[in-house]
N, C-alpha and C positions, 0 to 999 in steps of 0.2 A: 676355552669353549668345551663344553661337555658334548661329546658326540655319541653317548650311550643312548640308543634308541630302544633298548630293551625295557620291558615292563619291570618295575620294581617287584622284588619278591615280597612275600607276606612279612617276612622278617625285617626286610628294610623298611616297609611301611609301618610295622609296629614300633621300630626304633624311632622313626620320625614322629609318630603319634606320641610316644613317651616323651620325647624332647619338648613337645608343646604341652602335653598334659601335666607333666611333673610340677611346673610352677603353679598352675591352677589348683591342682590337688593339694599342694602343700599349704596354701592359704586356708583351705577348707579344713585340712587336717589339723592345723594349728588352732583354728576357731573351735574345733570340737575337742581339742586337747587329746588327740590321739586317733587311732584307727590305723588301717592298713597303709603302707607306703604306697605312692603311686605305682611303683613296679609291682608290688604285691597285688594291688587292686587289678592291674591289668592282666593278671593271671586268673582272675575269677571267671566263672562261666559266663556271667552277664557281659563282662567287658570283652572277653574273647569272642563272643558272639557278635557284639556290636562292631568290633574291629573287622572281623572276617566279613560281615555283611557289607560294610563300607568298602572294604578292599575289593570284593567281588563286583560291586557296582562300578567302582572307579576302573577296575581292570577292563570291564566291558567298554567303558568310555574311552579308555586308552587304546584298546584294540580297534575300536572303530574310528580312531583318529580324532576324537572329540577333545581330548586333553593331552597335553604333553607329559613327559616324565617329571618335569620340574613341577608342573601343576599337581601332579599326582602326589608327590612327596612334600609339597608345601600346602597348598590350598585344601587338598582332600584330607591330609593328615591333620591340619588345623581344625577342620570340620569335625573329624572323628574325635579330636581331643575335646572340643567344645561339648560334644555329645556325652563323652565319658564324664566330664566335669559335672554335668547335670545329674548323671546316674550316681556319681560318687557322693 
């Protein structure tokens, strides 16, 4: 049982987003026959901004007791990954 009640760091959140975003982006990258890798794309200004905005919104929800750490790193990360896949 995970007893860590601390909010995920931005870096932890980005890792969780990449884990979910990479398979989605690779399909698109193959269809386009190239482009930035998922990790490279996540370093772009647009992606960084989208991730940070999502993180800050979820951090507020976490701090208000509306979501758990697990939801933050799974559901919120998956939502951010879906958003990035549309931008990619």
